[in-house]
N, C-alpha and C positions, 0 to 999 in steps of 0.2 A: 685793361678792360676786356672782359670775356664776352664775346659776341658770337653767336652761331653763324656758320656759313654753310648752309645746307646744300647749296648748288656748287659743289667743289669742282665741277667741270666748267663753270663759267668764270671767266677771268678778263681783266683788262689787257687787251692785246691789240697792237696795231702794226707790228713790224712788217707785215706784208703790204702795207699801204704806202703810197708815195708821200714823202714828207714826214714820215714817222719819227725819224731821229730828231729833226728840228722841233716837232711838236713835243716830244718827250723832254727835250732840253728846256723848252719854253715853260712847260707846266712845272717842271722841277725848279727852274730858276725863279719863277714867279711865286713859289711857295704854295702852289695850288694842290699839291699832294698833302692831304690832311690826315689820312689814315694809312698805315702800313701793317701788313701781317708781321707780328712779332711774337716771340715766346713769352713765357710768364715773367721773365726778367727784363723784358723790353728790348731784347736783342733781335735785330732784323736778320733772320737766317733763312736759308732755303727750306730747312725742316719746319719752320713756322708757317710757311707759305702753302696752304692747302691745295692750291690750284695752279701754281706756277706763274702767277701774275708777274708781269715785268716789274722789276725793282720792288717787289713785294707790295705793289700799290693795291690798297683796299678801298680808298676813297679819294675823290678829287672834287674841287670846287671850281666854278667858273671864275673868270678874271674879276668880276664884281664881288665874288665871294658870297653870293646870295642863293646859289643853287649848289646842292651837294648830291653827288652820285656815289653810292657805296655798295659793296657787295655784302659785307656782313649785315646781319639783320638785328638792329637794336630793339625792334618790336618783339622779337622772340626772346629777349632777355631783359624785360622791363619790370619784372616782378620776381621775388624770391621763389614763388611757387613754380616758376618756369625754369628754375635752376640758377638764375643769376638776375640781379637787378641792375647790373652795370649799364645796360642800354638806356635805362631811365635817365642817366646823366646827360645823354645826348638830347633827349626830348626836353629836359628841364633847361638846358642851355639855350635851346631854340626859343622857348617861352620867355626866358629872361632877356634874350636879345630883342624881343618884340616889346616887352613890357617895361624894361628898365631903360630910360633914355641914356644915350651915350653922352659922355662928357665932352 
């Protein structure tokens, strides 16, 4: 998915806060990291990380998985006229989650 990240100086970072290692392990262990910066082949590398975010983290969800925080901007890539329509997939998946009853 190609999503713009115009604020390359903003990143998810907590290493200077008490309890950061435990928190990072918890969200990683809980599967709460849902987006990572990766190259066009899906490889998670430091070169693909535009802002130095820890563990290439680009998006996380809360424990209930109903709140998403992410740095890339799907709204800026939701139509081909913007250069990519990849972000539209995120919005469509949110609508489907609300409209289609879970099994």
